[in-house]
C-alpha positions, 0 to 999 in steps of 0.5 A: 732517213737519218733522222728517222733513226735517230728518233728509233736509236732514242726509241724513249727518251724523253729528255733533251730537245729535238729540232723542228728537222727531226721532228717534221723529218720522222713524222715525214717517214712515219707517215710514208712507211705506215701508209706504205703497209694499209695501202698495199695491204688494201690493194692487194687484200691482205690481211696480213699486211695490214696486221704488218701497218698495225704491228708498226704503229705499235712500235713507233707510238713511244718513239712517237712521243718521245720526240714528241716531247722532245719537241716541246722542250725545243720551245720551252714548253713541258712535255705535258703540252702534247697533250693540248691535241685532245682540246677538241676542234683548236686543240690539234691546231695549237699543237702544230702551231707548236711543232712548226714553231722555231726553237727556243735560242739558246740553253734552255731547262732540257739542254743546248740548243740542237742547232748550236751544236755540232755536226748532229746528224753524225753523231747518232750512237757516238756516246 
């Protein structure tokens, strides 16, 4: 859950790097919350919960883009590579492969490798 909150605290931070764990934990909790709202709304036939799910989706759109861009930076690619998903048929598969690729070792032009830093999760919100 701390990884999810870390991404939300870096709401529109498109600079730096995001390791695999940060990206996939955010994606996991994001899907749990979204599907929880939508399925509960559908089961209860509640339009309000369905609307709340839509609002949630709009609220996490920018953080999702930001963590995706930082994930691309972590493997040494430009953030624009997230647009690869728009290529029919193979784009989503290619992006999935990029997202599961291990971090580029050492420092790259987007910063230090987040795996070699200190205890990253405990440094959330500390300037």
